[in-house]
C-alpha atoms as an extended CHARMM CRD file, in Angstrom:
* protein
*
       273  EXT
         1         1  MET       CA              0.0000000000        0.0000000000        0.0000000000  PROA      1               0.0000000000
         2         2  ASN       CA              1.2230000000        3.5160000000       -0.7330000000  PROA      2               0.0000000000
         3         3  LEU       CA              1.4340000000        6.3420000000        1.7950000000  PROA      3               0.0000000000
         4         4  ASN       CA             -1.7100000000        8.1320000000        0.6090000000  PROA      4               0.0000000000
         5         5  GLY       CA             -3.7070000000        4.9470000000        1.1310000000  PROA      5               0.0000000000
         6         6  MET       CA             -2.2210000000        4.3810000000        4.5880000000  PROA      6               0.0000000000
         7         7  LEU       CA             -2.9200000000        7.9290000000        5.7390000000  PROA      7               0.0000000000
         8         8  SER       CA             -6.4680000000        7.7530000000        4.4220000000  PROA      8               0.0000000000
         9         9  ILE       CA             -7.1160000000        4.6150000000        6.4710000000  PROA      9               0.0000000000
        10        10  LEU       CA             -5.3770000000        6.0560000000        9.5430000000  PROA      10              0.0000000000
        11        11  ALA       CA             -7.6420000000        9.1190000000        9.3530000000  PROA      11              0.0000000000
        12        12  GLN       CA            -10.6470000000        6.8020000000        9.7520000000  PROA      12              0.0000000000
        13        13  THR       CA             -9.1750000000        3.9610000000       11.8380000000  PROA      13              0.0000000000
        14        14  PRO       CA             -6.4610000000        5.1560000000       14.2500000000  PROA      14              0.0000000000
        15        15  ASP       CA             -4.8550000000        1.7620000000       14.8770000000  PROA      15              0.0000000000
        16        16  PRO       CA             -5.0480000000       -0.5300000000       11.8400000000  PROA      16              0.0000000000
        17        17  PRO       CA             -2.6570000000       -3.5120000000       11.6040000000  PROA      17              0.0000000000
        18        18  PHE       CA              0.0500000000       -1.5960000000        9.7420000000  PROA      18              0.0000000000
        19        19  ASP       CA              3.7520000000       -2.0390000000       10.3580000000  PROA      19              0.0000000000
        20        20  VAL       CA              5.2440000000        1.0080000000       12.0570000000  PROA      20              0.0000000000
        21        21  GLY       CA              8.5210000000        0.4640000000       10.1900000000  PROA      21              0.0000000000
        22        22  GLU       CA              6.8710000000        0.4880000000        6.7840000000  PROA      22              0.0000000000
        23        23  LEU       CA              4.7820000000        3.5560000000        7.6270000000  PROA      23              0.0000000000
        24        24  ALA       CA              7.8260000000        5.4890000000        8.8680000000  PROA      24              0.0000000000
        25        25  LEU       CA              9.8110000000        4.5720000000        5.7530000000  PROA      25              0.0000000000
        26        26  LEU       CA              6.9740000000        5.6690000000        3.4690000000  PROA      26              0.0000000000
        27        27  LEU       CA              6.8470000000        8.9840000000        5.3210000000  PROA      27              0.0000000000
        28        28  ALA       CA             10.5910000000        9.3290000000        4.7310000000  PROA      28              0.0000000000
        29        29  ARG       CA             10.1120000000        8.8430000000        1.0050000000  PROA      29              0.0000000000
        30        30  ASP       CA              8.6730000000       12.3730000000        0.8070000000  PROA      30              0.0000000000
        31        31  GLU       CA             12.1940000000       13.6260000000        1.5090000000  PROA      31              0.0000000000
        32        32  TYR       CA             14.0260000000       10.7570000000       -0.2120000000  PROA      32              0.0000000000
        33        33  PRO       CA             11.9780000000        9.8740000000       -3.3270000000  PROA      33              0.0000000000
        34        34  SER       CA             14.3280000000        7.0790000000       -4.4210000000  PROA      34              0.0000000000
        35        35  LEU       CA             14.3150000000        5.4160000000       -0.9910000000  PROA      35              0.0000000000
        36        36  ASP       CA             14.1290000000        1.6100000000       -1.3170000000  PROA      36              0.0000000000
        37        37  VAL       CA             11.5160000000        0.7680000000        1.3130000000  PROA      37              0.0000000000
        38        38  ASP       CA             11.7910000000       -2.9830000000        0.7310000000  PROA      38              0.0000000000
        39        39  ALA       CA             15.5480000000       -2.9240000000        1.2960000000  PROA      39              0.0000000000
        40        40  TYR       CA             15.1430000000       -1.2260000000        4.6730000000  PROA      40              0.0000000000
        41        41  LEU       CA             12.3240000000       -3.5940000000        5.6440000000  PROA      41              0.0000000000
        42        42  THR       CA             14.6900000000       -6.4650000000        4.8480000000  PROA      42              0.0000000000
        43        43  GLU       CA             17.2770000000       -4.8420000000        7.1070000000  PROA      43              0.0000000000
        44        44  LEU       CA             14.7340000000       -4.6670000000        9.9380000000  PROA      44              0.0000000000
        45        45  LYS       CA             13.8910000000       -8.3210000000        9.3480000000  PROA      45              0.0000000000
        46        46  GLY       CA             17.5810000000       -9.2230000000        9.5630000000  PROA      46              0.0000000000
        47        47  MET       CA             17.9450000000       -7.3100000000       12.8170000000  PROA      47              0.0000000000
        48        48  ALA       CA             14.9330000000       -9.1260000000       14.2250000000  PROA      48              0.0000000000
        49        49  HSD       CA             16.4100000000      -12.4780000000       13.2280000000  PROA      49              0.0000000000
        50        50  GLU       CA             19.5540000000      -11.6600000000       15.2010000000  PROA      50              0.0000000000
        51        51  ALA       CA             17.5500000000      -10.3440000000       18.1450000000  PROA      51              0.0000000000
        52        52  ARG       CA             15.2720000000      -13.3890000000       18.1700000000  PROA      52              0.0000000000
        53        53  SER       CA             18.2180000000      -15.7370000000       18.7110000000  PROA      53              0.0000000000
        54        54  HSD       CA             18.6500000000      -14.2170000000       22.1870000000  PROA      54              0.0000000000
        55        55  GLN       CA             14.9560000000      -14.1030000000       23.1100000000  PROA      55              0.0000000000
        56        56  ARG       CA             14.6780000000      -16.5110000000       26.0450000000  PROA      56              0.0000000000
        57        57  GLY       CA             13.3670000000      -16.4400000000       29.5710000000  PROA      57              0.0000000000
        58        58  SER       CA             11.1330000000      -13.9010000000       31.2810000000  PROA      58              0.0000000000
        59        59  LEU       CA              9.7800000000      -10.7580000000       29.6720000000  PROA      59              0.0000000000
        60        60  LEU       CA             12.4160000000       -8.7240000000       31.5140000000  PROA      60              0.0000000000
        61        61  GLN       CA             15.2120000000      -10.9510000000       30.2010000000  PROA      61              0.0000000000
        62        62  ARG       CA             13.8620000000      -10.6750000000       26.6730000000  PROA      62              0.0000000000
        63        63  VAL       CA             13.6610000000       -6.8790000000       26.9180000000  PROA      63              0.0000000000
        64        64  LYS       CA             17.2230000000       -6.7580000000       28.2610000000  PROA      64              0.0000000000
        65        65  CYS       CA             18.4320000000       -8.8990000000       25.3510000000  PROA      65              0.0000000000
        66        66  LEU       CA             16.6680000000       -6.6870000000       22.8020000000  PROA      66              0.0000000000
        67        67  CYS       CA             18.1420000000       -3.5480000000       24.3640000000  PROA      67              0.0000000000
        68        68  ARG       CA             21.6330000000       -5.0340000000       24.5330000000  PROA      68              0.0000000000
        69        69  TYR       CA             21.4330000000       -5.9120000000       20.8450000000  PROA      69              0.0000000000
        70        70  LEU       CA             19.9950000000       -2.5840000000       19.6220000000  PROA      70              0.0000000000
        71        71  PHE       CA             21.7580000000       -0.1020000000       21.8640000000  PROA      71              0.0000000000
        72        72  HSD       CA             25.0570000000       -1.7870000000       22.6460000000  PROA      72              0.0000000000
        73        73  GLU       CA             25.8560000000       -4.1690000000       19.8080000000  PROA      73              0.0000000000
        74        74  LEU       CA             24.3490000000       -2.0430000000       17.0050000000  PROA      74              0.0000000000
        75        75  GLY       CA             24.9490000000        1.2690000000       18.7620000000  PROA      75              0.0000000000
        76        76  PHE       CA             21.5930000000        3.0230000000       18.3140000000  PROA      76              0.0000000000
        77        77  HSD       CA             21.5920000000        6.1160000000       20.5080000000  PROA      77              0.0000000000
        78        78  GLY       CA             19.9180000000        9.4720000000       21.0480000000  PROA      78              0.0000000000
        79        79  ASN       CA             21.2100000000       12.5330000000       19.2240000000  PROA      79              0.0000000000
        80        80  GLN       CA             21.6740000000       14.8770000000       22.1550000000  PROA      80              0.0000000000
        81        81  ARG       CA             24.1870000000       17.0720000000       20.3230000000  PROA      81              0.0000000000
        82        82  ASN       CA             21.9770000000       17.9040000000       17.3410000000  PROA      82              0.0000000000
        83        83  TYR       CA             18.4830000000       17.0020000000       18.4630000000  PROA      83              0.0000000000
        84        84  TYR       CA             16.6890000000       19.1440000000       15.8640000000  PROA      84              0.0000000000
        85        85  ASP       CA             18.4580000000       17.7050000000       12.8320000000  PROA      85              0.0000000000
        86        86  ALA       CA             15.6230000000       16.6330000000       10.5030000000  PROA      86              0.0000000000
        87        87  ARG       CA             17.4960000000       13.4010000000        9.7320000000  PROA      87              0.0000000000
        88        88  ASN       CA             16.6960000000       12.2300000000       13.2650000000  PROA      88              0.0000000000
        89        89  SER       CA             13.0470000000       11.9330000000       12.2050000000  PROA      89              0.0000000000
        90        90  TYR       CA             13.5350000000        9.8890000000        9.0300000000  PROA      90              0.0000000000
        91        91  LEU       CA             13.7390000000        6.1430000000        9.6730000000  PROA      91              0.0000000000
        92        92  ASN       CA             16.1240000000        5.4280000000        6.8020000000  PROA      92              0.0000000000
        93        93  GLU       CA             18.5820000000        7.9600000000        8.2270000000  PROA      93              0.0000000000
        94        94  VAL       CA             18.1420000000        6.5550000000       11.7350000000  PROA      94              0.0000000000
        95        95  LEU       CA             18.9160000000        3.0610000000       10.4610000000  PROA      95              0.0000000000
        96        96  ASP       CA             21.9170000000        4.2780000000        8.4550000000  PROA      96              0.0000000000
        97        97  ARG       CA             23.3880000000        6.5470000000       11.1210000000  PROA      97              0.0000000000
        98        98  ARG       CA             22.2580000000        4.6330000000       14.2490000000  PROA      98              0.0000000000
        99        99  ILE       CA             21.1310000000        7.8920000000       15.8210000000  PROA      99              0.0000000000
       100       100  GLY       CA             17.7580000000        9.5400000000       16.3490000000  PROA      100             0.0000000000
       101       101  ILE       CA             15.2430000000       11.1500000000       18.6730000000  PROA      101             0.0000000000
       102       102  PRO       CA             12.9260000000        9.3740000000       21.1340000000  PROA      102             0.0000000000
       103       103  ILE       CA             10.0920000000        8.5980000000       18.7250000000  PROA      103             0.0000000000
       104       104  SER       CA             12.2690000000        7.4250000000       15.8250000000  PROA      104             0.0000000000
       105       105  LEU       CA             14.3560000000        5.1860000000       18.0950000000  PROA      105             0.0000000000
       106       106  SER       CA             11.1060000000        3.8910000000       19.5780000000  PROA      106             0.0000000000
       107       107  ALA       CA              9.9000000000        3.0910000000       16.0450000000  PROA      107             0.0000000000
       108       108  VAL       CA             13.0770000000        1.0470000000       15.4470000000  PROA      108             0.0000000000
       109       109  THR       CA             12.5800000000       -0.7590000000       18.7570000000  PROA      109             0.0000000000
       110       110  MET       CA              8.9380000000       -1.5230000000       17.9740000000  PROA      110             0.0000000000
       111       111  ALA       CA              9.6830000000       -2.6780000000       14.4210000000  PROA      111             0.0000000000
       112       112  VAL       CA             12.5390000000       -4.9720000000       15.4370000000  PROA      112             0.0000000000
       113       113  GLY       CA             10.9410000000       -6.1420000000       18.6800000000  PROA      113             0.0000000000
       114       114  ARG       CA              7.6580000000       -7.1230000000       17.0470000000  PROA      114             0.0000000000
       115       115  ARG       CA              9.4520000000       -8.9940000000       14.2970000000  PROA      115             0.0000000000
       116       116  ALA       CA             11.4200000000      -10.8220000000       16.9880000000  PROA      116             0.0000000000
       117       117  GLY       CA              8.2410000000      -11.9360000000       18.7340000000  PROA      117             0.0000000000
       118       118  LEU       CA              7.8980000000       -9.2500000000       21.4140000000  PROA      118             0.0000000000
       119       119  GLU       CA              4.7770000000       -7.1470000000       21.8520000000  PROA      119             0.0000000000
       120       120  VAL       CA              6.2120000000       -3.6150000000       21.9560000000  PROA      120             0.0000000000
       121       121  PHE       CA              4.0240000000       -0.5000000000       21.9450000000  PROA      121             0.0000000000
       122       122  GLY       CA              4.7080000000        3.2250000000       21.8460000000  PROA      122             0.0000000000
       123       123  VAL       CA              3.9630000000        5.4080000000       24.8640000000  PROA      123             0.0000000000
       124       124  GLY       CA              3.7060000000        9.1320000000       24.1770000000  PROA      124             0.0000000000
       125       125  LEU       CA              4.7230000000       11.1410000000       27.2180000000  PROA      125             0.0000000000
       126       126  PRO       CA              4.6430000000       14.9470000000       27.0660000000  PROA      126             0.0000000000
       127       127  GLY       CA              7.9490000000       15.9850000000       25.5060000000  PROA      127             0.0000000000
       128       128  HSD       CA              9.2910000000       12.4320000000       25.3010000000  PROA      128             0.0000000000
       129       129  PHE       CA              8.4820000000        9.0560000000       23.7940000000  PROA      129             0.0000000000
       130       130  ILE       CA              9.1860000000        5.6120000000       25.2420000000  PROA      130             0.0000000000
       131       131  VAL       CA              8.0160000000        2.0530000000       24.6430000000  PROA      131             0.0000000000
       132       132  LYS       CA              6.3080000000       -0.6700000000       26.6110000000  PROA      132             0.0000000000
       133       133  ALA       CA              6.7430000000       -4.4290000000       26.2250000000  PROA      133             0.0000000000
       134       134  THR       CA              3.8550000000       -6.6160000000       27.3970000000  PROA      134             0.0000000000
       135       135  ARG       CA              3.1760000000      -10.3110000000       27.9390000000  PROA      135             0.0000000000
       136       136  ASP       CA              0.4020000000      -12.0600000000       29.8780000000  PROA      136             0.0000000000
       137       137  GLY       CA             -0.5390000000       -8.9220000000       31.7840000000  PROA      137             0.0000000000
       138       138  GLU       CA              3.0500000000       -7.9760000000       32.6510000000  PROA      138             0.0000000000
       139       139  GLU       CA              4.3750000000       -4.6300000000       31.4060000000  PROA      139             0.0000000000
       140       140  ILE       CA              7.8930000000       -3.2460000000       31.1650000000  PROA      140             0.0000000000
       141       141  LEU       CA              8.5560000000        0.3800000000       30.2530000000  PROA      141             0.0000000000
       142       142  PHE       CA             11.8890000000        1.3320000000       28.7260000000  PROA      142             0.0000000000
       143       143  ASP       CA             13.4650000000        4.3040000000       26.9920000000  PROA      143             0.0000000000
       144       144  PRO       CA             15.1760000000        3.7490000000       23.6150000000  PROA      144             0.0000000000
       145       145  TYR       CA             16.5500000000        7.3030000000       23.5620000000  PROA      145             0.0000000000
       146       146  HSD       CA             18.5490000000        6.5630000000       26.7050000000  PROA      146             0.0000000000
       147       147  GLY       CA             19.9290000000        3.1770000000       25.6810000000  PROA      147             0.0000000000
       148       148  GLY       CA             16.9070000000        1.1330000000       26.7080000000  PROA      148             0.0000000000
       149       149  ARG       CA             16.9230000000        2.3890000000       30.2880000000  PROA      149             0.0000000000
       150       150  ARG       CA             14.2270000000        0.7120000000       32.3870000000  PROA      150             0.0000000000
       151       151  MET       CA             11.4700000000        3.1160000000       33.3850000000  PROA      151             0.0000000000
       152       152  THR       CA              8.9490000000        3.1850000000       36.1950000000  PROA      152             0.0000000000
       153       153  PRO       CA              5.9430000000        5.5160000000       36.4550000000  PROA      153             0.0000000000
       154       154  GLU       CA              7.9330000000        7.6070000000       38.9420000000  PROA      154             0.0000000000
       155       155  LYS       CA             10.8830000000        7.8660000000       36.5560000000  PROA      155             0.0000000000
       156       156  CYS       CA              8.5140000000        8.8370000000       33.7340000000  PROA      156             0.0000000000
       157       157  GLN       CA              7.0840000000       11.5860000000       35.8840000000  PROA      157             0.0000000000
       158       158  PHE       CA             10.5240000000       12.9210000000       36.7600000000  PROA      158             0.0000000000
       159       159  LEU       CA             11.6690000000       12.7210000000       33.1330000000  PROA      159             0.0000000000
       160       160  VAL       CA              8.6900000000       14.7300000000       31.8550000000  PROA      160             0.0000000000
       161       161  GLN       CA              9.2540000000       17.3610000000       34.5220000000  PROA      161             0.0000000000
       162       162  GLN       CA             12.9080000000       17.5760000000       33.4690000000  PROA      162             0.0000000000
       163       163  VAL       CA             12.0820000000       17.8840000000       29.7810000000  PROA      163             0.0000000000
       164       164  SER       CA              9.1290000000       20.2670000000       30.0470000000  PROA      164             0.0000000000
       165       165  GLY       CA              9.8470000000       22.1250000000       33.2690000000  PROA      165             0.0000000000
       166       166  LEU       CA              6.1820000000       21.6430000000       34.1760000000  PROA      166             0.0000000000
       167       167  PRO       CA              4.5750000000       19.5280000000       36.8880000000  PROA      167             0.0000000000
       168       168  PHE       CA              3.2950000000       16.2170000000       35.5640000000  PROA      168             0.0000000000
       169       169  GLU       CA              1.5050000000       13.3790000000       37.3200000000  PROA      169             0.0000000000
       170       170  VAL       CA              1.6980000000        9.9540000000       35.7110000000  PROA      170             0.0000000000
       171       171  ASP       CA             -1.4160000000        7.8040000000       35.7440000000  PROA      171             0.0000000000
       172       172  ALA       CA             -2.5210000000        4.6930000000       33.8710000000  PROA      172             0.0000000000
       173       173  GLU       CA             -3.9280000000        6.7810000000       31.0140000000  PROA      173             0.0000000000
       174       174  ALA       CA             -0.5820000000        8.5190000000       30.4450000000  PROA      174             0.0000000000
       175       175  LEU       CA              1.1180000000        5.1460000000       30.0210000000  PROA      175             0.0000000000
       176       176  ARG       CA             -1.4110000000        3.6420000000       27.6240000000  PROA      176             0.0000000000
       177       177  PRO       CA             -0.0900000000        2.6030000000       24.1960000000  PROA      177             0.0000000000
       178       178  VAL       CA             -0.6590000000        5.2790000000       21.5640000000  PROA      178             0.0000000000
       179       179  SER       CA             -2.3630000000        4.5310000000       18.2790000000  PROA      179             0.0000000000
       180       180  LEU       CA             -0.3750000000        4.3320000000       15.0790000000  PROA      180             0.0000000000
       181       181  ALA       CA             -2.2000000000        7.4470000000       13.8370000000  PROA      181             0.0000000000
       182       182  SER       CA             -1.0880000000        9.3680000000       16.9230000000  PROA      182             0.0000000000
       183       183  MET       CA              2.4650000000        8.1590000000       16.4560000000  PROA      183             0.0000000000
       184       184  ALA       CA              2.5000000000        9.2230000000       12.7960000000  PROA      184             0.0000000000
       185       185  THR       CA              1.0580000000       12.6070000000       13.7720000000  PROA      185             0.0000000000
       186       186  ARG       CA              3.7700000000       13.0910000000       16.3660000000  PROA      186             0.0000000000
       187       187  MET       CA              6.5010000000       12.1590000000       13.8700000000  PROA      187             0.0000000000
       188       188  LEU       CA              5.1610000000       14.7040000000       11.4100000000  PROA      188             0.0000000000
       189       189  MET       CA              4.7140000000       17.3680000000       14.0810000000  PROA      189             0.0000000000
       190       190  ASN       CA              8.3840000000       16.9840000000       14.9680000000  PROA      190             0.0000000000
       191       191  LEU       CA              9.3480000000       17.5610000000       11.3360000000  PROA      191             0.0000000000
       192       192  LYS       CA              6.9340000000       20.4750000000       11.0440000000  PROA      192             0.0000000000
       193       193  GLY       CA              8.5950000000       22.1250000000       14.0350000000  PROA      193             0.0000000000
       194       194  VAL       CA             12.1040000000       21.5520000000       12.6750000000  PROA      194             0.0000000000
       195       195  TYR       CA             11.3000000000       22.9740000000        9.2470000000  PROA      195             0.0000000000
       196       196  LEU       CA              9.4090000000       25.9920000000       10.5670000000  PROA      196             0.0000000000
       197       197  ARG       CA             12.2250000000       26.6920000000       13.0300000000  PROA      197             0.0000000000
       198       198  ASN       CA             14.6930000000       26.6440000000       10.1390000000  PROA      198             0.0000000000
       199       199  GLY       CA             12.4810000000       28.7650000000        7.8760000000  PROA      199             0.0000000000
       200       200  ASP       CA             12.2580000000       25.8950000000        5.3710000000  PROA      200             0.0000000000
       201       201  PHE       CA              8.6970000000       26.6820000000        4.3380000000  PROA      201             0.0000000000
       202       202  PRO       CA              8.4510000000       24.3860000000        1.2720000000  PROA      202             0.0000000000
       203       203  ARG       CA              9.3380000000       21.3250000000        3.3770000000  PROA      203             0.0000000000
       204       204  ALA       CA              7.1650000000       22.5440000000        6.2350000000  PROA      204             0.0000000000
       205       205  ALA       CA              4.1940000000       22.8910000000        3.8740000000  PROA      205             0.0000000000
       206       206  ARG       CA              4.7790000000       19.4010000000        2.4880000000  PROA      206             0.0000000000
       207       207  THR       CA              4.7890000000       18.0250000000        6.0340000000  PROA      207             0.0000000000
       208       208  ILE       CA              1.6410000000       19.9120000000        7.0430000000  PROA      208             0.0000000000
       209       209  GLU       CA             -0.1310000000       18.5520000000        3.9710000000  PROA      209             0.0000000000
       210       210  ARG       CA              0.5080000000       15.0610000000        5.3690000000  PROA      210             0.0000000000
       211       211  LEU       CA             -0.8660000000       16.1740000000        8.7360000000  PROA      211             0.0000000000
       212       212  CYS       CA             -4.0010000000       17.4040000000        6.9760000000  PROA      212             0.0000000000
       213       213  GLN       CA             -4.3950000000       13.9660000000        5.3940000000  PROA      213             0.0000000000
       214       214  LEU       CA             -4.2020000000       12.3640000000        8.8380000000  PROA      214             0.0000000000
       215       215  ALA       CA             -6.6070000000       14.8530000000       10.4150000000  PROA      215             0.0000000000
       216       216  PRO       CA             -8.7150000000       16.4460000000        7.6710000000  PROA      216             0.0000000000
       217       217  ARG       CA            -10.9720000000       18.1590000000       10.2150000000  PROA      217             0.0000000000
       218       218  ASP       CA             -8.1250000000       19.7970000000       12.1390000000  PROA      218             0.0000000000
       219       219  LEU       CA             -8.6350000000       23.4490000000       11.2380000000  PROA      219             0.0000000000
       220       220  SER       CA             -5.4060000000       24.5600000000       12.9000000000  PROA      220             0.0000000000
       221       221  GLN       CA             -3.4660000000       22.4640000000       10.3820000000  PROA      221             0.0000000000
       222       222  ARG       CA             -5.4320000000       24.0110000000        7.4980000000  PROA      222             0.0000000000
       223       223  ARG       CA             -4.5500000000       27.4560000000        8.8640000000  PROA      223             0.0000000000
       224       224  ASP       CA             -0.8800000000       26.5190000000        9.2520000000  PROA      224             0.0000000000
       225       225  LEU       CA             -0.8030000000       25.0130000000        5.7730000000  PROA      225             0.0000000000
       226       226  GLY       CA             -2.2190000000       28.2210000000        4.3040000000  PROA      226             0.0000000000
       227       227  SER       CA              0.2280000000       30.4780000000        6.1340000000  PROA      227             0.0000000000
       228       228  THR       CA              3.1840000000       28.2220000000        5.3270000000  PROA      228             0.0000000000
       229       229  LEU       CA              2.2850000000       28.0070000000        1.6440000000  PROA      229             0.0000000000
       230       230  TYR       CA              2.0350000000       31.7860000000        1.6250000000  PROA      230             0.0000000000
       231       231  ARG       CA              5.5100000000       32.1040000000        3.1510000000  PROA      231             0.0000000000
       232       232  ALA       CA              6.8170000000       29.5070000000        0.7040000000  PROA      232             0.0000000000
       233       233  GLY       CA              5.6680000000       31.6800000000       -2.2020000000  PROA      233             0.0000000000
       234       234  HSD       CA              2.7010000000       29.4890000000       -3.1780000000  PROA      234             0.0000000000
       235       235  THR       CA              0.2460000000       32.3380000000       -2.7220000000  PROA      235             0.0000000000
       236       236  GLY       CA             -2.5470000000       30.9650000000       -4.8630000000  PROA      236             0.0000000000
       237       237  ARG       CA             -2.5710000000       27.6140000000       -3.1110000000  PROA      237             0.0000000000
       238       238  ALA       CA             -2.6060000000       29.3230000000        0.2840000000  PROA      238             0.0000000000
       239       239  ILE       CA             -5.9180000000       31.1190000000       -0.3380000000  PROA      239             0.0000000000
       240       240  ASP       CA             -8.2200000000       28.0840000000       -0.1760000000  PROA      240             0.0000000000
       241       241  HSD       CA             -6.7810000000       26.9300000000        3.1570000000  PROA      241             0.0000000000
       242       242  LEU       CA             -6.9300000000       30.3670000000        4.7570000000  PROA      242             0.0000000000
       243       243  GLU       CA            -10.5140000000       30.8530000000        3.5540000000  PROA      243             0.0000000000
       244       244  ALA       CA            -11.5060000000       27.4150000000        4.8650000000  PROA      244             0.0000000000
       245       245  TYR       CA            -10.1220000000       28.2660000000        8.2820000000  PROA      245             0.0000000000
       246       246  LEU       CA            -11.8820000000       31.6280000000        8.4880000000  PROA      246             0.0000000000
       247       247  SER       CA            -15.1430000000       30.2030000000        7.2060000000  PROA      247             0.0000000000
       248       248  ALA       CA            -15.1610000000       27.5280000000        9.9190000000  PROA      248             0.0000000000
       249       249  SER       CA            -13.6950000000       29.7090000000       12.6990000000  PROA      249             0.0000000000
       250       250  PRO       CA            -14.8010000000       33.3180000000       12.1020000000  PROA      250             0.0000000000
       251       251  GLN       CA            -14.5100000000       34.1380000000       15.8110000000  PROA      251             0.0000000000
       252       252  ALA       CA            -11.0780000000       32.5860000000       16.3310000000  PROA      252             0.0000000000
       253       253  GLU       CA             -8.5890000000       34.6720000000       18.3160000000  PROA      253             0.0000000000
       254       254  ASP       CA             -6.2670000000       34.8680000000       15.3280000000  PROA      254             0.0000000000
       255       255  ALA       CA             -9.0180000000       35.5020000000       12.7680000000  PROA      255             0.0000000000
       256       256  THR       CA             -7.9710000000       39.1190000000       12.1790000000  PROA      256             0.0000000000
       257       257  GLU       CA             -4.3480000000       38.1320000000       11.5730000000  PROA      257             0.0000000000
       258       258  VAL       CA             -5.3440000000       35.2830000000        9.2440000000  PROA      258             0.0000000000
       259       259  GLU       CA             -7.7220000000       37.5930000000        7.3340000000  PROA      259             0.0000000000
       260       260  ARG       CA             -4.8950000000       40.0660000000        6.8810000000  PROA      260             0.0000000000
       261       261  MET       CA             -2.7150000000       37.3590000000        5.3710000000  PROA      261             0.0000000000
       262       262  LEU       CA             -5.5830000000       36.2040000000        3.1650000000  PROA      262             0.0000000000
       263       263  ASN       CA             -6.0900000000       39.7310000000        1.8340000000  PROA      263             0.0000000000
       264       264  ARG       CA             -2.3830000000       40.0490000000        1.0660000000  PROA      264             0.0000000000
       265       265  ALA       CA             -2.4890000000       36.7150000000       -0.7570000000  PROA      265             0.0000000000
       266       266  LYS       CA             -5.4940000000       37.7660000000       -2.8180000000  PROA      266             0.0000000000
       267       267  ALA       CA             -3.8710000000       41.0880000000       -3.6560000000  PROA      267             0.0000000000
       268       268  ALA       CA             -0.7100000000       39.2980000000       -4.8080000000  PROA      268             0.0000000000
       269       269  VAL       CA             -2.7150000000       36.9160000000       -7.0010000000  PROA      269             0.0000000000
       270       270  ALA       CA             -4.6670000000       39.8620000000       -8.4720000000  PROA      270             0.0000000000
       271       271  LEU       CA             -1.3970000000       41.3660000000       -9.6920000000  PROA      271             0.0000000000
       272       272  TRP       CA             -0.7970000000       38.2910000000      -11.8180000000  PROA      272             0.0000000000
       273       273  ASN       CA             -3.9880000000       38.8700000000      -13.8280000000  PROA      273             0.0000000000
């Protein structure tokens, strides 16, 4: 299945039986059009074959073996020096360079772990992303960004407070597995932030278009797509998105600012005629 088909299904069914590795690689193909998805999926399969040979004993032992293989033998690690490098968000680059951010390293862990016979799910904490392995009612939280470090609810709470600087209380809901749609949204939101921060409006607009596919009723993404297209020089394309936002949210706090941008876009287009 192609990416458009996957995103269309994810918009309707948040957690279909898609492979997180394949989805992440298809997302990366927007930036790397010649990316050989099948070759990288074969690489993940090979990693899982190696990891499976050590999968014995209790769930904790199996998690320890997976972490030893991924983070010590293969050397996957968090990019603390250049966290906002866009390559950290593209799975092909993470596999090639063995470096990434919490959610991309979690995607590797989930893709390899599941292929090796472990049930591994993503857990989206505020400002951080970890994974959870489960078996017969037992759960083990661990952090791929920090070398597979074992986590407890208390450690999760402390970590979020460190990352965000805000008070955070962990409960069962906070540690529930996230849907694949939520994970894809978070991956794209990371890229959106990186590209907007760098003033790379064409790439930001491309990323926001994918977010709009995932959440077609999210008016804030339509607004952001319109403003980003405008800044990228695609004035004509921006108009429809800005108008859609204002039509649906005429009383929004930023309505005056968005209307100003819309009028400038229309004036620019009028000069072409």
